[in-house]
N, CA and C atoms as an extended XYZ file, in Angstrom:
513
Properties=species:S:1:pos:R:3:atomname:S:1:resname:S:1:resid:I:1 pbc="F F F"
N        55.952      -67.638       53.153 N   MET     1
C        55.555      -68.492       51.409 CA  MET     1
C        56.377      -69.084       51.836 C   MET     1
N        56.213      -70.231       50.564 N   SER     2
C        56.629      -71.475       49.727 CA  SER     2
C        57.200      -70.735       48.367 C   SER     2
N        58.229      -70.895       47.477 N   ARG     3
C        58.770      -70.848       46.097 CA  ARG     3
C        57.393      -71.220       45.677 C   ARG     3
N        56.621      -72.217       45.515 N   ARG     4
C        55.490      -73.276       45.353 CA  ARG     4
C        54.252      -71.814       44.921 C   ARG     4
N        54.233      -71.449       45.993 N   ALA     5
C        52.960      -70.160       46.338 CA  ALA     5
C        53.063      -69.599       45.689 C   ALA     5
N        54.261      -68.356       45.815 N   ALA     6
C        55.179      -67.531       45.640 CA  ALA     6
C        54.479      -67.227       43.820 C   ALA     6
N        54.750      -68.668       43.094 N   LEU     7
C        54.882      -68.788       41.960 CA  LEU     7
C        53.525      -69.038       41.870 C   LEU     7
N        52.714      -69.133       42.220 N   SER     8
C        51.050      -69.523       42.031 CA  SER     8
C        50.623      -68.310       41.887 C   SER     8
N        50.749      -67.844       42.798 N   LEU     9
C        50.460      -65.998       43.173 CA  LEU     9
C        50.459      -65.342       42.016 C   LEU     9
N        51.974      -64.896       41.288 N   ALA    10
C        52.257      -64.574       40.025 CA  ALA    10
C        51.258      -64.923       38.851 C   ALA    10
N        51.135      -65.896       38.940 N   LEU    11
C        50.599      -66.537       37.454 CA  LEU    11
C        49.357      -65.987       37.850 C   LEU    11
N        48.647      -66.155       39.413 N   ALA    12
C        47.072      -66.285       39.090 CA  ALA    12
C        46.692      -64.314       39.176 C   ALA    12
N        47.709      -63.748       39.356 N   SER    13
C        47.964      -62.360       39.117 CA  SER    13
C        48.456      -62.172       37.451 C   SER    13
N        48.916      -62.509       36.895 N   ALA    14
C        49.517      -62.456       35.590 CA  ALA    14
C        47.955      -63.277       35.037 C   ALA    14
N        47.428      -64.162       35.055 N   ALA    15
C        45.927      -64.309       34.575 CA  ALA    15
C        45.092      -63.366       34.408 C   ALA    15
N        45.184      -62.711       36.164 N   PHE    16
C        43.856      -61.919       36.361 CA  PHE    16
C        44.258      -60.569       35.572 C   PHE    16
N        45.569      -60.297       35.068 N   ALA    17
C        45.710      -59.040       34.298 CA  ALA    17
C        45.758      -59.425       33.227 C   ALA    17
N        45.359      -60.298       32.400 N   GLY    18
C        45.046      -60.624       31.245 CA  GLY    18
C        46.277      -61.357       30.620 C   GLY    18
N        47.639      -61.153       31.342 N   ALA    19
C        48.890      -61.894       30.873 CA  ALA    19
C        48.780      -63.696       29.918 C   ALA    19
N        49.559      -63.930       28.992 N   ALA    20
C        49.521      -64.409       28.083 CA  ALA    20
C        49.855      -65.326       28.854 C   ALA    20
N        51.696      -64.596       29.256 N   SER    21
C        52.162      -66.540       29.919 CA  SER    21
C        52.892      -65.170       31.141 C   SER    21
N        54.055      -65.475       31.966 N   ILE    22
C        55.040      -65.697       32.864 CA  ILE    22
C        56.251      -65.554       32.655 C   ILE    22
N        56.750      -64.610       32.707 N   SER    23
C        58.549      -64.868       31.885 CA  SER    23
C        59.947      -64.397       33.060 C   SER    23
N        60.999      -65.514       32.763 N   PRO    24
C        61.690      -65.976       33.477 CA  PRO    24
C        61.780      -64.627       34.647 C   PRO    24
N        62.037      -63.512       34.475 N   SER    25
C        62.217      -61.935       35.174 CA  SER    25
C        60.828      -62.684       36.616 C   SER    25
N        59.528      -62.085       36.139 N   THR    26
C        58.630      -61.896       36.266 CA  THR    26
C        58.671      -63.905       38.020 C   THR    26
N        59.266      -64.716       37.001 N   ALA    27
C        58.886      -65.931       37.596 CA  ALA    27
C        59.962      -65.526       39.022 C   ALA    27
N        61.275      -65.077       38.664 N   SER    28
C        62.377      -65.080       39.392 CA  SER    28
C        61.530      -63.953       40.659 C   SER    28
N        61.331      -63.139       40.321 N   ALA    29
C        60.449      -62.418       41.172 CA  ALA    29
C        59.796      -62.651       41.560 C   ALA    29
N        58.841      -63.767       41.459 N   ALA    30
C        57.334      -64.156       42.027 CA  ALA    30
C        58.368      -65.081       43.518 C   ALA    30
N        59.612      -65.365       43.382 N   THR    31
C        59.855      -66.520       44.139 CA  THR    31
C        61.125      -65.741       45.331 C   THR    31
N        61.848      -65.250       44.662 N   SER    32
C        62.248      -64.065       45.300 CA  SER    32
C        61.980      -64.034       46.428 C   SER    32
N        60.333      -63.596       46.506 N   SER    33
C        59.996      -62.652       47.457 CA  SER    33
C        59.414      -63.575       48.548 C   SER    33
N        59.902      -64.727       47.959 N   SER    34
C        59.691      -65.808       49.299 CA  SER    34
C        60.217      -66.070       50.144 C   SER    34
N        60.452      -66.941       50.942 N   SER    35
C        61.420      -67.449       52.019 CA  SER    35
C        62.709      -67.910       51.227 C   SER    35
N        62.556      -67.979       50.013 N   ALA    36
C        63.646      -69.467       49.326 CA  ALA    36
C        64.625      -68.082       48.360 C   ALA    36
N        65.701      -68.893       48.395 N   THR    37
C        66.631      -68.159       48.078 CA  THR    37
C        67.085      -67.533       46.897 C   THR    37
N        66.995      -65.795       46.472 N   ALA    38
C        67.283      -65.559       44.937 CA  ALA    38
C        67.867      -65.824       44.297 C   ALA    38
N        67.568      -65.993       42.611 N   PRO    39
C        68.941      -66.720       41.823 CA  PRO    39
C        70.162      -66.049       42.434 C   PRO    39
N        71.031      -67.345       42.046 N   SER    40
C        72.142      -66.649       42.489 CA  SER    40
C        73.675      -66.188       41.764 C   SER    40
N        72.886      -66.528       40.420 N   LEU    41
C        73.701      -66.050       38.960 CA  LEU    41
C        72.866      -64.915       38.379 C   LEU    41
N        73.716      -63.940       38.390 N   VAL    42
C        72.777      -63.179       37.738 CA  VAL    42
C        73.760      -62.235       36.977 C   VAL    42
N        73.776      -61.960       35.081 N   LEU    43
C        74.581      -61.454       34.364 CA  LEU    43
C        73.826      -61.382       33.073 C   LEU    43
N        74.474      -60.023       32.862 N   THR    44
C        74.031      -59.572       31.335 CA  THR    44
C        74.275      -60.156       30.162 C   THR    44
N        72.778      -59.500       29.483 N   GLU    45
C        73.017      -60.801       28.078 CA  GLU    45
C        74.690      -60.530       27.460 C   GLU    45
N        75.649      -59.640       27.504 N   GLN    46
C        76.854      -60.118       27.416 CA  GLN    46
C        77.309      -60.771       27.433 C   GLN    46
N        77.379      -60.971       29.287 N   GLU    47
C        78.083      -61.747       29.321 CA  GLU    47
C        77.939      -63.540       29.384 C   GLU    47
N        75.894      -63.177       29.164 N   TRP    48
C        75.592      -64.731       28.965 CA  TRP    48
C        76.274      -65.355       27.779 C   TRP    48
N        76.149      -64.608       26.966 N   ARG    49
C        76.396      -64.513       25.292 CA  ARG    49
C        78.552      -65.265       25.150 C   ARG    49
N        79.288      -64.662       26.278 N   LYS    50
C        80.157      -64.884       26.467 CA  LYS    50
C        80.372      -65.756       27.329 C   LYS    50
N        79.506      -66.394       27.729 N   ARG    51
C        79.565      -67.822       28.859 CA  ARG    51
C        79.218      -69.406       27.929 C   ARG    51
N        78.333      -68.909       27.521 N   LEU    52
C        77.478      -70.109       26.079 CA  LEU    52
C        77.415      -69.696       24.815 C   LEU    52
N        77.626      -71.038       23.946 N   THR    53
C        77.927      -71.260       22.827 CA  THR    53
C        76.348      -69.864       21.561 C   THR    53
N        76.112      -69.842       20.662 N   PRO    54
C        75.197      -69.213       20.140 CA  PRO    54
C        74.076      -69.757       20.228 C   PRO    54
N        74.277      -71.446       20.240 N   GLU    55
C        73.037      -72.848       20.050 CA  GLU    55
C        72.567      -72.392       22.151 C   GLU    55
N        73.974      -72.276       22.381 N   GLU    56
C        73.327      -72.674       24.109 CA  GLU    56
C        72.404      -71.609       24.321 C   GLU    56
N        72.648      -70.406       23.987 N   PHE    57
C        72.314      -68.877       24.082 CA  PHE    57
C        70.490      -68.173       23.725 C   PHE    57
N        70.610      -69.717       22.972 N   ASP    58
C        68.957      -69.616       21.990 CA  ASP    58
C        68.343      -70.451       22.899 C   ASP    58
N        68.620      -71.902       23.062 N   VAL    59
C        67.896      -72.138       23.699 CA  VAL    59
C        67.988      -71.729       25.094 C   VAL    59
N        68.857      -71.429       26.061 N   MET    60
C        68.699      -71.081       27.542 CA  MET    60
C        68.581      -69.916       27.856 C   MET    60
N        69.053      -68.899       26.794 N   ARG    61
C        67.979      -67.711       26.936 CA  ARG    61
C        67.385      -67.048       26.069 C   ARG    61
N        66.810      -67.870       25.458 N   GLY    62
C        66.091      -66.973       24.332 CA  GLY    62
C        65.007      -68.086       24.121 C   GLY    62
N        64.860      -69.148       25.019 N   TYR    63
C        63.146      -70.557       24.703 CA  TYR    63
C        63.340      -70.922       23.555 C   TYR    63
N        64.641      -71.209       23.264 N   GLY    64
C        64.688      -72.231       22.249 CA  GLY    64
C        64.428      -73.616       22.285 C   GLY    64
N        64.503      -74.183       21.304 N   THR    65
C        64.315      -76.158       21.488 CA  THR    65
C        66.058      -76.256       20.777 C   THR    65
N        66.462      -77.149       21.244 N   GLU    66
C        67.253      -78.218       19.815 CA  GLU    66
C        66.299      -79.175       19.279 C   GLU    66
N        67.120      -79.843       18.174 N   LYS    67
C        66.852      -80.719       17.023 CA  LYS    67
C        66.233      -81.784       18.337 C   LYS    67
N        65.597      -82.692       18.219 N   PRO    68
C        65.366      -83.642       18.752 CA  PRO    68
C        66.658      -84.944       18.970 C   PRO    68
N        67.000      -85.590       19.201 N   PHE    69
C        67.996      -86.458       18.643 CA  PHE    69
C        68.827      -85.680       19.135 C   PHE    69
N        69.769      -84.003       19.023 N   SER    70
C        70.698      -84.031       18.308 CA  SER    70
C        71.320      -83.900       20.134 C   SER    70
N        70.927      -84.701       20.754 N   SER    71
C        71.882      -84.018       22.288 CA  SER    71
C        72.238      -85.350       22.518 C   SER    71
N        73.869      -85.592       22.704 N   PRO    72
C        74.259      -86.949       23.527 CA  PRO    72
C        73.431      -87.464       24.652 C   PRO    72
N        72.856      -86.356       25.062 N   LEU    73
C        72.545      -86.965       26.424 CA  LEU    73
C        71.450      -87.115       26.411 C   LEU    73
N        70.700      -88.022       25.597 N   VAL    74
C        69.711      -88.673       25.165 CA  VAL    74
C        69.932      -90.110       25.898 C   VAL    74
N        71.228      -90.582       25.375 N   GLY    75
C        71.352      -91.306       25.431 CA  GLY    75
C        72.492      -91.935       26.853 C   GLY    75
N        72.258      -91.300       27.162 N   GLU    76
C        73.459      -91.436       28.554 CA  GLU    76
C        72.764      -92.245       29.461 C   GLU    76
N        73.422      -93.597       30.141 N   LYS    77
C        73.095      -94.325       30.660 CA  LYS    77
C        74.456      -94.642       32.208 C   LYS    77
N        75.478      -94.049       32.081 N   ARG    78
C        75.717      -93.814       33.591 CA  ARG    78
C        75.213      -93.099       34.387 C   ARG    78
N        75.696      -93.539       35.893 N   SER    79
C        75.233      -93.221       37.173 CA  SER    79
C        76.011      -91.786       37.305 C   SER    79
N        74.941      -90.869       37.891 N   GLY    80
C        75.555      -89.448       37.983 CA  GLY    80
C        74.780      -88.123       37.741 C   GLY    80
N        74.884      -86.979       37.926 N   VAL    81
C        74.183      -86.091       37.949 CA  VAL    81
C        74.247      -84.922       37.321 C   VAL    81
N        72.593      -84.472       36.360 N   PHE    82
C        73.000      -83.690       35.035 CA  PHE    82
C        72.936      -82.528       36.131 C   PHE    82
N        73.680      -81.380       35.447 N   VAL    83
C        73.507      -80.509       36.137 CA  VAL    83
C        73.164      -79.194       34.906 C   VAL    83
N        73.186      -77.652       35.767 N   CYS    84
C        72.979      -76.633       34.571 CA  CYS    84
C        74.460      -76.762       33.776 C   CYS    84
N        73.547      -76.097       32.382 N   LYS    85
C        74.910      -76.018       31.797 CA  LYS    85
C        75.723      -74.299       31.985 C   LYS    85
N        74.316      -73.747       32.702 N   GLY    86
C        74.883      -72.405       33.105 CA  GLY    86
C        75.394      -72.013       34.317 C   GLY    86
N        75.127      -72.811       35.309 N   CYS    87
C        75.580      -72.270       36.279 CA  CYS    87
C        76.175      -72.998       37.513 C   CYS    87
N        75.790      -74.511       36.524 N   GLY    88
C        76.335      -75.885       37.608 CA  GLY    88
C        75.539      -76.594       38.669 C   GLY    88
N        74.181      -75.982       38.575 N   SER    89
C        73.676      -76.661       39.863 CA  SER    89
C        73.174      -77.345       39.866 C   SER    89
N        73.140      -78.814       40.361 N   LYS    90
C        72.531      -80.014       40.405 CA  LYS    90
C        70.943      -79.734       39.566 C   LYS    90
N        70.567      -80.712       39.154 N   LEU    91
C        69.055      -80.675       38.610 CA  LEU    91
C        68.191      -81.909       38.213 C   LEU    91
N        69.120      -83.071       37.649 N   PHE    92
C        68.373      -84.083       37.804 CA  PHE    92
C        69.243      -84.763       37.973 C   PHE    92
N        68.554      -86.801       38.645 N   SER    93
C        69.993      -87.366       39.354 CA  SER    93
C        69.360      -88.565       37.598 C   SER    93
N        70.536      -89.229       37.595 N   SER    94
C        70.479      -90.549       36.734 CA  SER    94
C        69.729      -91.180       37.077 C   SER    94
N        69.157      -91.444       38.087 N   ARG    95
C        68.398      -92.657       38.897 CA  ARG    95
C        67.535      -92.493       38.345 C   ARG    95
N        66.756      -90.965       38.599 N   ASP    96
C        65.671      -90.278       37.300 CA  ASP    96
C        64.701      -90.333       36.304 C   ASP    96
N        65.812      -90.198       35.238 N   LYS    97
C        66.192      -90.465       33.631 CA  LYS    97
C        65.529      -91.449       33.255 C   LYS    97
N        64.750      -91.625       32.152 N   TYR    98
C        64.225      -92.384       31.431 CA  TYR    98
C        64.051      -92.486       29.858 C   TYR    98
N        64.176      -94.055       29.357 N   ASP    99
C        63.545      -92.836       27.810 CA  ASP    99
C        62.163      -92.608       27.064 C   ASP    99
N        62.306      -91.493       27.328 N   ALA   100
C        60.820      -91.676       26.102 CA  ALA   100
C        60.416      -91.364       25.247 C   ALA   100
N        60.788      -91.628       24.282 N   GLY   101
C        61.247      -91.797       22.679 CA  GLY   101
C        61.103      -90.810       22.408 C   GLY   101
N        61.096      -89.082       22.827 N   THR   102
C        60.496      -88.117       22.247 CA  THR   102
C        61.755      -87.599       21.311 C   THR   102
N        63.194      -88.009       21.862 N   GLY   103
C        64.326      -87.482       21.390 CA  GLY   103
C        65.176      -86.226       21.883 C   GLY   103
N        64.873      -85.956       23.379 N   TRP   104
C        65.299      -85.220       23.856 CA  TRP   104
C        65.255      -85.777       25.543 C   TRP   104
N        66.414      -86.019       26.267 N   PRO   105
C        66.645      -86.365       27.562 CA  PRO   105
C        65.153      -86.052       28.349 C   PRO   105
N        65.103      -87.252       29.313 N   SER   106
C        63.453      -87.243       29.654 CA  SER   106
C        63.689      -87.842       31.536 C   SER   106
N        63.210      -86.864       32.040 N   PHE   107
C        63.353      -86.960       33.611 CA  PHE   107
C        61.587      -87.224       34.253 C   PHE   107
N        61.714      -87.870       35.571 N   SER   108
C        60.428      -88.325       36.592 CA  SER   108
C        60.682      -87.041       37.385 C   SER   108
N        61.599      -86.523       38.021 N   ALA   109
C        61.683      -85.515       39.111 CA  ALA   109
C        63.327      -84.916       38.905 C   ALA   109
N        63.235      -83.799       39.969 N   VAL   110
C        63.690      -83.173       39.704 CA  VAL   110
C        64.666      -83.706       41.068 C   VAL   110
N        66.602      -83.241       41.412 N   VAL   111
C        67.093      -83.961       42.683 CA  VAL   111
C        66.641      -83.144       43.771 C   VAL   111
N        65.745      -81.982       43.692 N   SER   112
C        65.005      -81.380       44.679 CA  SER   112
C        63.790      -80.015       43.893 C   SER   112
N        63.247      -80.187       45.399 N   PRO   113
C        61.826      -78.975       44.778 CA  PRO   113
C        62.720      -77.413       43.966 C   PRO   113
N        63.459      -77.228       45.148 N   GLU   114
C        64.826      -75.963       44.807 CA  GLU   114
C        64.912      -75.450       43.576 C   GLU   114
N        65.133      -76.942       42.732 N   ALA   115
C        66.498      -76.958       42.179 CA  ALA   115
C        65.555      -76.206       40.796 C   ALA   115
N        64.301      -75.825       40.551 N   VAL   116
C        63.972      -75.176       39.105 CA  VAL   116
C        62.857      -75.237       39.439 C   VAL   116
N        63.024      -73.249       38.242 N   VAL   117
C        60.824      -73.255       39.035 CA  VAL   117
C        60.539      -73.401       37.712 C   VAL   117
N        58.915      -73.522       37.862 N   GLU   118
C        57.505      -74.201       36.603 CA  GLU   118
C        57.225      -72.374       36.538 C   GLU   118
N        56.481      -72.495       35.501 N   SER   119
C        56.011      -71.945       35.031 CA  SER   119
C        55.102      -71.691       33.884 C   SER   119
N        54.106      -71.250       33.582 N   GLU   120
C        53.300      -71.018       32.379 CA  GLU   120
C        53.619      -70.468       31.256 C   GLU   120
N        53.297      -71.264       30.306 N   ASP   121
C        54.367      -70.472       28.578 CA  ASP   121
C        53.121      -70.775       27.873 C   ASP   121
N        52.939      -69.698       27.321 N   ALA   122
C        51.517      -69.890       26.308 CA  ALA   122
C        52.234      -69.829       24.954 C   ALA   122
N        53.491      -70.207       24.937 N   ARG   123
C        53.912      -70.096       23.307 CA  ARG   123
C        53.277      -70.858       22.437 C   ARG   123
N        53.235      -70.566       20.954 N   PHE   124
C        53.121      -71.580       19.895 CA  PHE   124
C        51.661      -71.960       20.184 C   PHE   124
N        50.603      -70.836       20.531 N   GLY   125
C        49.307      -71.296       21.208 CA  GLY   125
C        48.968      -72.620       21.088 C   GLY   125
N        50.108      -73.400       22.651 N   LEU   126
C        49.770      -73.941       23.441 CA  LEU   126
C        50.230      -73.727       24.591 C   LEU   126
N        49.445      -74.278       25.904 N   ILE   127
C        49.376      -74.028       26.994 CA  ILE   127
C        50.335      -75.398       27.982 C   ILE   127
N        51.601      -74.635       28.080 N   ARG   128
C        52.646      -75.826       28.729 CA  ARG   128
C        53.541      -75.692       29.799 C   ARG   128
N        54.276      -76.222       30.453 N   THR   129
C        54.574      -75.447       31.952 CA  THR   129
C        56.295      -75.648       31.640 C   THR   129
N        56.226      -74.218       31.130 N   ALA   130
C        58.141      -74.337       31.198 CA  ALA   130
C        59.300      -74.678       32.764 C   ALA   130
N        60.387      -74.918       31.680 N   VAL   131
C        61.406      -75.227       33.883 CA  VAL   131
C        62.161      -74.173       33.284 C   VAL   131
N        62.616      -73.874       34.632 N   ASN   132
C        64.247      -73.174       34.853 CA  ASN   132
C        64.845      -73.426       35.779 C   ASN   132
N        66.143      -73.151       35.402 N   CYS   133
C        66.796      -73.002       36.805 CA  CYS   133
C        66.169      -72.004       37.860 C   CYS   133
N        66.081      -72.653       38.903 N   PHE   134
C        65.833      -71.734       39.820 CA  PHE   134
C        67.474      -70.620       40.201 C   PHE   134
N        68.873      -71.008       39.513 N   ALA   135
C        69.652      -70.210       40.532 CA  ALA   135
C        70.275      -69.451       39.503 C   ALA   135
N        70.274      -69.880       38.352 N   CYS   136
C        70.040      -69.062       36.893 CA  CYS   136
C        68.912      -68.098       36.315 C   CYS   136
N        68.023      -68.506       35.748 N   GLY   137
C        66.730      -68.371       35.510 CA  GLY   137
C        66.962      -68.939       33.635 C   GLY   137
N        67.805      -69.877       33.614 N   SER   138
C        68.493      -70.894       32.190 CA  SER   138
C        67.089      -71.441       32.193 C   SER   138
N        66.337      -71.128       31.314 N   HIS   139
C        64.920      -72.550       30.125 CA  HIS   139
C        65.881      -73.248       30.177 C   HIS   139
N        65.337      -74.603       30.458 N   LEU   140
C        65.796      -76.215       30.871 CA  LEU   140
C        64.720      -76.744       29.174 C   LEU   140
N        63.979      -76.238       29.550 N   GLY   141
C        62.686      -77.157       28.939 CA  GLY   141
C        60.977      -77.104       29.717 C   GLY   141
N        60.678      -78.284       29.104 N   HIS   142
C        58.906      -78.241       30.185 CA  HIS   142
C        59.037      -80.074       30.530 C   HIS   142
N        57.607      -79.255       31.675 N   VAL   143
C        57.350      -80.498       32.092 CA  VAL   143
C        55.692      -81.184       31.673 C   VAL   143
N        55.905      -82.232       31.560 N   PHE   144
C        54.027      -82.609       31.297 CA  PHE   144
C        54.023      -83.831       32.390 C   PHE   144
N        52.523      -83.959       32.019 N   ALA   145
C        51.804      -85.261       33.351 CA  ALA   145
C        52.119      -86.351       32.449 C   ALA   145
N        52.516      -86.867       31.347 N   ASP   146
C        52.441      -87.929       30.922 CA  ASP   146
C        53.565      -88.892       31.273 C   ASP   146
N        54.526      -88.629       32.263 N   GLY   147
C        55.528      -89.468       32.641 CA  GLY   147
C        55.049      -91.031       33.280 C   GLY   147
N        55.558      -91.321       33.465 N   PRO   148
C        55.633      -93.123       34.254 CA  PRO   148
C        55.139      -93.083       35.693 C   PRO   148
N        53.689      -93.569       35.288 N   GLU   149
C        52.642      -93.345       36.962 CA  GLU   149
C        53.381      -94.760       37.518 C   GLU   149
N        54.606      -95.522       36.714 N   GLU   150
C        55.457      -96.104       38.782 CA  GLU   150
C        55.526      -95.209       39.612 C   GLU   150
N        56.282      -93.935       38.604 N   THR   151
C        56.723      -92.449       39.489 CA  THR   151
C        55.764      -91.514       40.102 C   THR   151
N        56.493      -90.625       39.161 N   THR   152
C        55.846      -89.681       40.366 CA  THR   152
C        54.861      -89.016       38.727 C   THR   152
N        54.931      -89.240       37.715 N   GLY   153
C        53.724      -89.343       37.157 CA  GLY   153
C        54.005      -88.014       35.545 C   GLY   153
N        55.358      -87.498       35.894 N   LEU   154
C        55.680      -86.202       35.799 CA  LEU   154
C        56.323      -86.859       33.736 C   LEU   154
N        56.981      -85.897       32.865 N   ARG   155
C        58.092      -85.921       32.172 CA  ARG   155
C        58.477      -84.346       32.216 C   ARG   155
N        59.713      -84.723       32.372 N   TYR   156
C        60.428      -83.413       32.357 CA  TYR   156
C        61.575      -84.037       31.593 C   TYR   156
N        61.462      -83.059       30.207 N   CYS   157
C        61.933      -82.808       28.721 CA  CYS   157
C        62.317      -81.890       28.453 C   CYS   157
N        63.720      -82.209       29.124 N   ILE   158
C        65.015      -81.384       28.823 CA  ILE   158
C        65.547      -80.902       27.741 C   ILE   158
N        66.004      -79.380       27.361 N   ASN   159
C        66.974      -79.588       26.105 CA  ASN   159
C        68.174      -80.033       26.693 C   ASN   159
N        69.132      -81.189       26.107 N   GLY   160
C        70.586      -81.626       26.536 CA  GLY   160
C        71.823      -81.060       26.463 C   GLY   160
N        70.968      -79.151       25.332 N   ILE   161
C        72.519      -79.026       25.498 CA  ILE   161
C        71.979      -77.568       26.435 C   ILE   161
N        71.286      -77.689       27.556 N   ALA   162
C        71.015      -76.349       29.070 CA  ALA   162
C        71.866      -77.466       29.739 C   ALA   162
N        72.178      -78.952       29.652 N   LEU   163
C        72.518      -79.401       30.642 CA  LEU   163
C        74.059      -80.019       30.713 C   LEU   163
N        74.934      -80.679       31.473 N   LYS   164
C        75.998      -81.622       31.448 CA  LYS   164
C        76.144      -82.588       32.403 C   LYS   164
N        76.884      -83.357       31.560 N   PHE   165
C        76.229      -84.519       33.028 CA  PHE   165
C        78.248      -84.358       33.395 C   PHE   165
N        77.204      -84.984       34.810 N   GLU   166
C        78.714      -85.612       35.549 CA  GLU   166
C        78.530      -86.420       36.162 C   GLU   166
N        79.641      -87.376       35.133 N   PRO   167
C        79.280      -89.048       36.225 CA  PRO   167
C        79.967      -89.174       37.498 C   PRO   167
N        79.252      -90.465       38.218 N   GLY   168
C        79.272      -90.412       39.751 CA  GLY   168
C        78.337      -90.977       40.557 C   GLY   168
N        78.402      -90.637       41.308 N   PRO   169
C        77.566      -91.530       42.809 CA  PRO   169
C        75.742      -90.404       42.145 C   PRO   169
N        74.599      -90.967       41.928 N   GLU   170
C        73.402      -90.440       41.623 CA  GLU   170
C        73.144      -88.742       42.738 C   GLU   170
N        73.002      -88.379       42.665 N   ALA   171
C        72.018      -87.751       43.873 CA  ALA   171
C        70.788      -87.739       44.961 C   ALA   171
């Protein structure tokens, strides 16, 4: 079973059970039952707190959101790769980055379908699609279907605090 099919099954099961949203741990469980590799970095809350700054922890482990235009990555225009600050997994290429004017780094695609896991996020009375790093489960941001039509039509609106930029060849 593919990761996407497993996640869809988990979301459908959660909706059938009356759940408002699916948590990262549920999403990880759904994807780890597939043929895809389970998250490769599993840390305790205390270990994550040692690894991340309080602001990074709030966003990446607590599903917070950084203030718009607070990340220097919003204006990053060099060639390279954006990796997860939690585990170093490659997530986005500079080739797919664009200025959506939202105040957060925006991308039209991920480097590979296996890089992230998407799940329903119904917090704050809105239904959105949350994006988490597949390798470590860290919350990255959300994906919306209002991106550039000439590419994928998607806008991955990502918290810059959850990313590290590595200049060099694009992924």
